[in-house]
KEDO-637487 format. One line per 10 residues: number of its first residue (from 0); their letters; for each residue x, y, z of N, C-alpha, C, O. Coordinates in nm, 2 decimals. Example, Ala and Ser with C-alpha at 12.3 -4.5 7.8 and 13.67 -1.06 7.14 Angstrom:
0	AS	1.32,-0.57,0.78,1.23,-0.45,0.78,1.32,-0.33,0.78,1.42,-0.33,0.85 | 1.28,-0.22,0.71,1.37,-0.11,0.71,1.29,0.00,0.79,1.34,0.11,0.80
This chain:
0	MTLEEFAPWL	0.09,-0.12,0.00,0.00,0.00,0.00,0.09,0.12,0.00,0.19,0.13,0.08 | 0.06,0.22,-0.09,0.14,0.34,-0.10,0.09,0.44,0.01,-0.02,0.43,0.06 | 0.17,0.55,0.02,0.13,0.66,0.11,0.00,0.72,0.07,-0.09,0.75,0.15 | -0.02,0.73,-0.06,-0.14,0.79,-0.12,-0.26,0.71,-0.10,-0.37,0.76,-0.10 | -0.24,0.58,-0.08,-0.35,0.48,-0.06,-0.38,0.47,0.09,-0.50,0.45,0.13 | -0.27,0.47,0.17,-0.29,0.44,0.31,-0.37,0.55,0.39,-0.45,0.52,0.47 | -0.33,0.67,0.36,-0.39,0.78,0.44,-0.55,0.78,0.42,-0.62,0.78,0.53 | -0.60,0.78,0.30,-0.75,0.78,0.29,-0.81,0.65,0.34,-0.92,0.65,0.40 | -0.74,0.54,0.33,-0.79,0.41,0.38,-0.81,0.42,0.53,-0.91,0.38,0.58 | -0.70,0.46,0.60,-0.70,0.47,0.74,-0.81,0.57,0.79,-0.89,0.53,0.88
10	KSELERKGMS	-0.82,0.68,0.73,-0.93,0.78,0.77,-1.06,0.72,0.75,-1.15,0.73,0.84 | -1.09,0.65,0.64,-1.21,0.58,0.61,-1.25,0.48,0.71,-1.36,0.47,0.76 | -1.15,0.40,0.75,-1.17,0.29,0.85,-1.20,0.35,0.99,-1.29,0.29,1.06 | -1.14,0.46,1.02,-1.17,0.52,1.15,-1.31,0.57,1.15,-1.38,0.55,1.25 | -1.35,0.63,1.04,-1.49,0.69,1.04,-1.59,0.57,1.04,-1.69,0.58,1.10 | -1.56,0.47,0.96,-1.65,0.35,0.95,-1.67,0.28,1.09,-1.78,0.24,1.12 | -1.57,0.28,1.17,-1.57,0.21,1.30,-1.61,0.31,1.41,-1.63,0.27,1.52 | -1.62,0.44,1.38,-1.66,0.54,1.48,-1.55,0.56,1.58,-1.58,0.58,1.70 | -1.42,0.54,1.54,-1.31,0.55,1.63,-1.23,0.68,1.61,-1.21,0.72,1.50 | -1.19,0.74,1.72,-1.11,0.86,1.71,-0.96,0.82,1.69,-0.92,0.71,1.71
20	QAQLASKAGI	-0.88,0.92,1.65,-0.74,0.90,1.64,-0.68,0.86,1.77,-0.59,0.78,1.78 | -0.73,0.93,1.88,-0.68,0.89,2.01,-0.71,0.75,2.05,-0.63,0.68,2.11 | -0.83,0.70,2.02,-0.87,0.57,2.05,-0.78,0.47,1.97,-0.74,0.37,2.03 | -0.76,0.50,1.85,-0.67,0.41,1.77,-0.53,0.40,1.83,-0.47,0.30,1.84 | -0.48,0.52,1.86,-0.35,0.53,1.91,-0.33,0.45,2.04,-0.24,0.37,2.06 | -0.43,0.46,2.13,-0.43,0.38,2.25,-0.44,0.23,2.23,-0.36,0.16,2.29 | -0.53,0.19,2.14,-0.55,0.05,2.12,-0.43,-0.01,2.04,-0.39,-0.13,2.06 | -0.36,0.07,1.96,-0.25,0.02,1.88,-0.12,0.03,1.95,-0.02,-0.02,1.91 | -0.12,0.11,2.06,0.01,0.13,2.13,0.10,0.22,2.06,0.22,0.21,2.07 | 0.05,0.32,1.99,0.13,0.42,1.92,0.09,0.56,1.96,-0.02,0.57,2.03
30	SRNAVNKYIH	0.16,0.66,1.93,0.12,0.80,1.97,0.01,0.85,1.88,0.00,0.81,1.76 | -0.06,0.94,1.93,-0.17,1.01,1.86,-0.10,1.09,1.74,-0.16,1.10,1.64 | 0.01,1.15,1.77,0.09,1.22,1.67,0.12,1.14,1.55,0.11,1.18,1.44 | 0.16,1.01,1.57,0.19,0.92,1.46,0.06,0.89,1.38,0.06,0.89,1.26 | -0.05,0.87,1.45,-0.18,0.84,1.38,-0.21,0.96,1.29,-0.25,0.95,1.18 | -0.20,1.08,1.35,-0.22,1.20,1.27,-0.14,1.21,1.15,-0.19,1.25,1.04 | -0.01,1.18,1.16,0.08,1.18,1.04,0.04,1.08,0.94,0.04,1.10,0.82 | -0.01,0.96,0.98,-0.06,0.86,0.89,-0.18,0.91,0.81,-0.19,0.89,0.69 | -0.27,0.97,0.89,-0.40,1.01,0.83,-0.38,1.13,0.73,-0.45,1.14,0.63 | -0.28,1.21,0.76,-0.26,1.32,0.67,-0.15,1.29,0.56,-0.10,1.39,0.50
40	GKMLPTFYVF	-0.11,1.17,0.55,-0.02,1.13,0.44,0.12,1.18,0.46,0.19,1.20,0.36 | 0.16,1.20,0.58,0.30,1.25,0.60,0.40,1.14,0.62,0.52,1.16,0.60 | 0.35,1.02,0.65,0.44,0.90,0.67,0.36,0.77,0.67,0.24,0.77,0.70 | 0.43,0.66,0.64,0.37,0.53,0.64,0.42,0.46,0.77,0.54,0.48,0.81 | 0.34,0.38,0.83,0.38,0.30,0.95,0.48,0.19,0.90,0.48,0.14,0.79 | 0.56,0.14,1.00,0.64,0.02,0.97,0.54,-0.10,0.96,0.42,-0.08,1.00 | 0.59,-0.21,0.91,0.51,-0.33,0.90,0.45,-0.37,1.04,0.33,-0.40,1.05 | 0.53,-0.36,1.14,0.49,-0.40,1.28,0.38,-0.30,1.32,0.28,-0.35,1.38 | 0.39,-0.17,1.30,0.29,-0.08,1.35,0.17,-0.10,1.26,0.05,-0.09,1.32 | 0.18,-0.13,1.13,0.07,-0.15,1.05,-0.01,-0.27,1.10,-0.14,-0.27,1.11
50	MCILDALGMK	0.06,-0.38,1.15,-0.01,-0.49,1.21,-0.08,-0.45,1.34,-0.19,-0.51,1.36 | -0.02,-0.37,1.42,-0.09,-0.32,1.54,-0.21,-0.24,1.51,-0.31,-0.25,1.58 | -0.21,-0.16,1.40,-0.32,-0.08,1.36,-0.43,-0.17,1.31,-0.55,-0.15,1.35 | -0.40,-0.27,1.23,-0.50,-0.37,1.19,-0.57,-0.44,1.31,-0.69,-0.45,1.31 | -0.49,-0.48,1.41,-0.54,-0.54,1.52,-0.63,-0.45,1.60,-0.74,-0.49,1.65 | -0.59,-0.32,1.62,-0.67,-0.23,1.69,-0.81,-0.20,1.62,-0.91,-0.17,1.68 | -0.80,-0.21,1.48,-0.93,-0.20,1.41,-1.01,-0.33,1.40,-1.12,-0.33,1.33 | -0.96,-0.43,1.46,-1.03,-0.56,1.45,-1.02,-0.63,1.32,-1.11,-0.70,1.27 | -0.91,-0.60,1.25,-0.89,-0.66,1.11,-0.76,-0.75,1.11,-0.68,-0.75,1.20 | -0.76,-0.83,1.01,-0.64,-0.92,0.99,-0.59,-0.90,0.85,-0.67,-0.86,0.76
60	MCLQDDV	-0.47,-0.93,0.83,-0.41,-0.92,0.69,-0.41,-1.06,0.63,-0.38,-1.16,0.69 | -0.45,-1.06,0.50,-0.46,-1.19,0.43,-0.37,-1.17,0.31,-0.40,-1.08,0.22 | -0.28,-1.26,0.29,-0.19,-1.25,0.17,-0.24,-1.36,0.07,-0.27,-1.47,0.11 | -0.25,-1.31,-0.05,-0.30,-1.40,-0.16,-0.20,-1.40,-0.28,-0.14,-1.30,-0.31 | -0.19,-1.52,-0.34,-0.11,-1.52,-0.47,-0.20,-1.46,-0.57,-0.32,-1.48,-0.57 | -0.14,-1.39,-0.67,-0.22,-1.34,-0.78,-0.27,-1.46,-0.86,-0.20,-1.56,-0.89 | -0.39,-1.45,-0.91,-0.45,-1.56,-0.99,-0.45,-1.52,-1.13,-0.49,-1.60,-1.22
């Protein structure tokens, strides 16, 4: 996922789940400042932090081979 794709995706997921940036930060174990930077497209999370964000959102990552 690119920076241009991640920022709107994260913002959309927070809105869809009715979760604030502060709630996501707390559940994912990251700073609110970092969440703000992700949402505004200023940086991408590391893979580990991305996995923490998915967990906080109640999601899992599924890898698939291209068909």
